[in-house]
PyMOL commands that place a pseudoatom at each C-alpha (Angstrom):
pseudoatom trace, name=CA, resn=UNK, resi=1, chain=A, elem=C, hetatm=0, pos=[113.597, 48.354, 134.940]
pseudoatom trace, name=CA, resn=UNK, resi=2, chain=A, elem=C, hetatm=0, pos=[113.788, 48.729, 138.321]
pseudoatom trace, name=CA, resn=UNK, resi=3, chain=A, elem=C, hetatm=0, pos=[116.518, 46.932, 138.890]
pseudoatom trace, name=CA, resn=UNK, resi=4, chain=A, elem=C, hetatm=0, pos=[118.763, 49.109, 136.250]
pseudoatom trace, name=CA, resn=UNK, resi=5, chain=A, elem=C, hetatm=0, pos=[117.527, 51.927, 137.702]
pseudoatom trace, name=CA, resn=UNK, resi=6, chain=A, elem=C, hetatm=0, pos=[118.418, 50.648, 141.504]
pseudoatom trace, name=CA, resn=UNK, resi=7, chain=A, elem=C, hetatm=0, pos=[122.349, 50.074, 139.430]
pseudoatom trace, name=CA, resn=UNK, resi=8, chain=A, elem=C, hetatm=0, pos=[122.259, 52.860, 138.137]
pseudoatom trace, name=CA, resn=UNK, resi=9, chain=A, elem=C, hetatm=0, pos=[121.602, 55.091, 141.098]
pseudoatom trace, name=CA, resn=UNK, resi=10, chain=A, elem=C, hetatm=0, pos=[124.084, 53.254, 142.987]
pseudoatom trace, name=CA, resn=UNK, resi=11, chain=A, elem=C, hetatm=0, pos=[126.928, 53.847, 140.170]
pseudoatom trace, name=CA, resn=UNK, resi=12, chain=A, elem=C, hetatm=0, pos=[125.724, 57.891, 140.369]
pseudoatom trace, name=CA, resn=UNK, resi=13, chain=A, elem=C, hetatm=0, pos=[126.241, 57.107, 144.346]
pseudoatom trace, name=CA, resn=UNK, resi=14, chain=A, elem=C, hetatm=0, pos=[129.851, 56.381, 143.387]
pseudoatom trace, name=CA, resn=UNK, resi=15, chain=A, elem=C, hetatm=0, pos=[130.500, 59.160, 140.971]
pseudoatom trace, name=CA, resn=UNK, resi=16, chain=A, elem=C, hetatm=0, pos=[130.567, 56.907, 138.491]
pseudoatom trace, name=CA, resn=UNK, resi=17, chain=A, elem=C, hetatm=0, pos=[128.029, 57.843, 134.675]
pseudoatom trace, name=CA, resn=UNK, resi=18, chain=A, elem=C, hetatm=0, pos=[127.264, 54.185, 133.178]
pseudoatom trace, name=CA, resn=UNK, resi=19, chain=A, elem=C, hetatm=0, pos=[125.292, 53.654, 130.278]
pseudoatom trace, name=CA, resn=UNK, resi=20, chain=A, elem=C, hetatm=0, pos=[122.803, 52.693, 132.575]
pseudoatom trace, name=CA, resn=UNK, resi=21, chain=A, elem=C, hetatm=0, pos=[122.780, 55.873, 134.595]
pseudoatom trace, name=CA, resn=UNK, resi=22, chain=A, elem=C, hetatm=0, pos=[122.702, 57.530, 131.154]
pseudoatom trace, name=CA, resn=UNK, resi=23, chain=A, elem=C, hetatm=0, pos=[119.423, 55.839, 130.251]
pseudoatom trace, name=CA, resn=UNK, resi=24, chain=A, elem=C, hetatm=0, pos=[117.634, 56.109, 133.108]
pseudoatom trace, name=CA, resn=UNK, resi=25, chain=A, elem=C, hetatm=0, pos=[118.503, 59.996, 133.766]
pseudoatom trace, name=CA, resn=UNK, resi=26, chain=A, elem=C, hetatm=0, pos=[117.122, 60.350, 130.114]
pseudoatom trace, name=CA, resn=UNK, resi=27, chain=A, elem=C, hetatm=0, pos=[114.334, 58.885, 130.547]
pseudoatom trace, name=CA, resn=UNK, resi=28, chain=A, elem=C, hetatm=0, pos=[113.768, 60.396, 133.441]
pseudoatom trace, name=CA, resn=UNK, resi=29, chain=A, elem=C, hetatm=0, pos=[114.190, 63.813, 132.031]
pseudoatom trace, name=CA, resn=UNK, resi=30, chain=A, elem=C, hetatm=0, pos=[112.482, 63.520, 129.169]
pseudoatom trace, name=CA, resn=UNK, resi=31, chain=A, elem=C, hetatm=0, pos=[109.414, 62.871, 131.451]
pseudoatom trace, name=CA, resn=UNK, resi=32, chain=A, elem=C, hetatm=0, pos=[109.970, 65.573, 133.410]
pseudoatom trace, name=CA, resn=UNK, resi=33, chain=A, elem=C, hetatm=0, pos=[110.090, 67.686, 130.521]
pseudoatom trace, name=CA, resn=UNK, resi=34, chain=A, elem=C, hetatm=0, pos=[106.992, 66.615, 129.282]
pseudoatom trace, name=CA, resn=UNK, resi=35, chain=A, elem=C, hetatm=0, pos=[105.753, 67.030, 132.227]
pseudoatom trace, name=CA, resn=UNK, resi=36, chain=A, elem=C, hetatm=0, pos=[106.778, 70.692, 133.240]
pseudoatom trace, name=CA, resn=UNK, resi=37, chain=A, elem=C, hetatm=0, pos=[105.893, 71.814, 129.178]
pseudoatom trace, name=CA, resn=UNK, resi=38, chain=A, elem=C, hetatm=0, pos=[102.033, 70.445, 130.410]
pseudoatom trace, name=CA, resn=UNK, resi=39, chain=A, elem=C, hetatm=0, pos=[102.730, 72.129, 133.464]
pseudoatom trace, name=CA, resn=UNK, resi=40, chain=A, elem=C, hetatm=0, pos=[103.764, 76.214, 131.363]
pseudoatom trace, name=CA, resn=UNK, resi=41, chain=A, elem=C, hetatm=0, pos=[101.004, 75.509, 129.385]
pseudoatom trace, name=CA, resn=UNK, resi=42, chain=A, elem=C, hetatm=0, pos=[98.464, 75.276, 131.814]
pseudoatom trace, name=CA, resn=UNK, resi=43, chain=A, elem=C, hetatm=0, pos=[99.872, 78.225, 133.562]
pseudoatom trace, name=CA, resn=UNK, resi=44, chain=A, elem=C, hetatm=0, pos=[97.143, 80.313, 133.543]
pseudoatom trace, name=CA, resn=UNK, resi=45, chain=A, elem=C, hetatm=0, pos=[95.043, 78.388, 135.718]
pseudoatom trace, name=CA, resn=UNK, resi=46, chain=A, elem=C, hetatm=0, pos=[97.595, 78.344, 138.450]
pseudoatom trace, name=CA, resn=UNK, resi=47, chain=A, elem=C, hetatm=0, pos=[96.059, 81.046, 141.229]
pseudoatom trace, name=CA, resn=UNK, resi=48, chain=A, elem=C, hetatm=0, pos=[98.633, 83.788, 141.746]
pseudoatom trace, name=CA, resn=UNK, resi=49, chain=A, elem=C, hetatm=0, pos=[98.826, 83.140, 145.074]
pseudoatom trace, name=CA, resn=UNK, resi=50, chain=A, elem=C, hetatm=0, pos=[100.550, 79.293, 143.951]
pseudoatom trace, name=CA, resn=UNK, resi=51, chain=A, elem=C, hetatm=0, pos=[102.358, 81.170, 141.608]
pseudoatom trace, name=CA, resn=UNK, resi=52, chain=A, elem=C, hetatm=0, pos=[105.742, 81.703, 143.388]
pseudoatom trace, name=CA, resn=UNK, resi=53, chain=A, elem=C, hetatm=0, pos=[105.489, 78.238, 144.678]
pseudoatom trace, name=CA, resn=UNK, resi=54, chain=A, elem=C, hetatm=0, pos=[106.538, 76.937, 140.577]
pseudoatom trace, name=CA, resn=UNK, resi=55, chain=A, elem=C, hetatm=0, pos=[109.564, 79.354, 141.178]
pseudoatom trace, name=CA, resn=UNK, resi=56, chain=A, elem=C, hetatm=0, pos=[110.819, 77.038, 143.305]
pseudoatom trace, name=CA, resn=UNK, resi=57, chain=A, elem=C, hetatm=0, pos=[111.696, 74.631, 140.296]
pseudoatom trace, name=CA, resn=UNK, resi=58, chain=A, elem=C, hetatm=0, pos=[113.027, 77.942, 137.848]
pseudoatom trace, name=CA, resn=UNK, resi=59, chain=A, elem=C, hetatm=0, pos=[116.463, 75.640, 137.115]
pseudoatom trace, name=CA, resn=UNK, resi=60, chain=A, elem=C, hetatm=0, pos=[114.402, 72.162, 136.003]
pseudoatom trace, name=CA, resn=UNK, resi=61, chain=A, elem=C, hetatm=0, pos=[114.381, 73.112, 131.945]
pseudoatom trace, name=CA, resn=UNK, resi=62, chain=A, elem=C, hetatm=0, pos=[118.178, 74.209, 131.610]
pseudoatom trace, name=CA, resn=UNK, resi=63, chain=A, elem=C, hetatm=0, pos=[119.532, 70.885, 134.025]
pseudoatom trace, name=CA, resn=UNK, resi=64, chain=A, elem=C, hetatm=0, pos=[116.570, 68.658, 132.357]
pseudoatom trace, name=CA, resn=UNK, resi=65, chain=A, elem=C, hetatm=0, pos=[117.500, 69.117, 128.510]
pseudoatom trace, name=CA, resn=UNK, resi=66, chain=A, elem=C, hetatm=0, pos=[121.954, 68.971, 129.822]
pseudoatom trace, name=CA, resn=UNK, resi=67, chain=A, elem=C, hetatm=0, pos=[120.732, 65.951, 130.717]
pseudoatom trace, name=CA, resn=UNK, resi=68, chain=A, elem=C, hetatm=0, pos=[119.827, 64.602, 127.258]
pseudoatom trace, name=CA, resn=UNK, resi=69, chain=A, elem=C, hetatm=0, pos=[123.356, 65.771, 125.607]
pseudoatom trace, name=CA, resn=UNK, resi=70, chain=A, elem=C, hetatm=0, pos=[125.165, 63.004, 124.404]
pseudoatom trace, name=CA, resn=UNK, resi=71, chain=A, elem=C, hetatm=0, pos=[128.307, 64.140, 125.667]
pseudoatom trace, name=CA, resn=UNK, resi=72, chain=A, elem=C, hetatm=0, pos=[127.572, 64.822, 129.576]
pseudoatom trace, name=CA, resn=UNK, resi=73, chain=A, elem=C, hetatm=0, pos=[129.042, 63.399, 132.199]
pseudoatom trace, name=CA, resn=UNK, resi=74, chain=A, elem=C, hetatm=0, pos=[126.012, 63.078, 135.194]
pseudoatom trace, name=CA, resn=UNK, resi=75, chain=A, elem=C, hetatm=0, pos=[128.847, 63.911, 137.414]
pseudoatom trace, name=CA, resn=UNK, resi=76, chain=A, elem=C, hetatm=0, pos=[130.533, 66.739, 136.009]
pseudoatom trace, name=CA, resn=UNK, resi=77, chain=A, elem=C, hetatm=0, pos=[128.727, 68.743, 133.979]
pseudoatom trace, name=CA, resn=UNK, resi=78, chain=A, elem=C, hetatm=0, pos=[125.254, 68.963, 136.210]
pseudoatom trace, name=CA, resn=UNK, resi=79, chain=A, elem=C, hetatm=0, pos=[126.976, 70.508, 138.695]
pseudoatom trace, name=CA, resn=UNK, resi=80, chain=A, elem=C, hetatm=0, pos=[126.145, 73.905, 140.373]
pseudoatom trace, name=CA, resn=UNK, resi=81, chain=A, elem=C, hetatm=0, pos=[126.244, 76.978, 137.449]
pseudoatom trace, name=CA, resn=UNK, resi=82, chain=A, elem=C, hetatm=0, pos=[128.211, 80.345, 139.009]
pseudoatom trace, name=CA, resn=UNK, resi=83, chain=A, elem=C, hetatm=0, pos=[125.855, 82.182, 141.540]
pseudoatom trace, name=CA, resn=UNK, resi=84, chain=A, elem=C, hetatm=0, pos=[125.709, 85.446, 139.575]
pseudoatom trace, name=CA, resn=UNK, resi=85, chain=A, elem=C, hetatm=0, pos=[124.073, 83.503, 136.429]
pseudoatom trace, name=CA, resn=UNK, resi=86, chain=A, elem=C, hetatm=0, pos=[121.484, 82.246, 139.280]
pseudoatom trace, name=CA, resn=UNK, resi=87, chain=A, elem=C, hetatm=0, pos=[120.678, 85.181, 141.106]
pseudoatom trace, name=CA, resn=UNK, resi=88, chain=A, elem=C, hetatm=0, pos=[120.174, 86.519, 137.168]
pseudoatom trace, name=CA, resn=UNK, resi=89, chain=A, elem=C, hetatm=0, pos=[118.030, 83.540, 136.018]
pseudoatom trace, name=CA, resn=UNK, resi=90, chain=A, elem=C, hetatm=0, pos=[115.819, 83.798, 139.116]
pseudoatom trace, name=CA, resn=UNK, resi=91, chain=A, elem=C, hetatm=0, pos=[115.420, 87.548, 139.388]
pseudoatom trace, name=CA, resn=UNK, resi=92, chain=A, elem=C, hetatm=0, pos=[114.698, 87.762, 135.108]
pseudoatom trace, name=CA, resn=UNK, resi=93, chain=A, elem=C, hetatm=0, pos=[112.038, 84.569, 136.238]
pseudoatom trace, name=CA, resn=UNK, resi=94, chain=A, elem=C, hetatm=0, pos=[110.174, 86.143, 139.256]
pseudoatom trace, name=CA, resn=UNK, resi=95, chain=A, elem=C, hetatm=0, pos=[110.340, 89.016, 137.717]
pseudoatom trace, name=CA, resn=UNK, resi=96, chain=A, elem=C, hetatm=0, pos=[107.521, 88.143, 134.612]
pseudoatom trace, name=CA, resn=UNK, resi=97, chain=A, elem=C, hetatm=0, pos=[106.309, 85.158, 136.418]
pseudoatom trace, name=CA, resn=UNK, resi=98, chain=A, elem=C, hetatm=0, pos=[107.021, 82.457, 134.616]
pseudoatom trace, name=CA, resn=UNK, resi=99, chain=A, elem=C, hetatm=0, pos=[108.219, 79.417, 135.836]
for i in range(1, 99): cmd.bond("trace and resi %d" % i, "trace and resi %d" % (i + 1))
show_as sticks, trace
zoom trace
């Protein structure tokens, strides 16, 4: 398994999306989404002073879900979004205390 992940990372570093890379990213994205759901379910337990730190991962869910799409090109499709959309999304989440 670690050899496949290493090969996948090497392919991605060369700008190639391979089946191995897709499988590795899919596995990591599913695991990360599970952890994110758990963290959000326990949001009430986070001290108010620590909550702003969780905004650092505000784009995580959308990026992870995009990585799970079968037709995604890991290099081309998971790049940055427009600055406007990024700022509006962050403002919305921050104003509602949602991460």
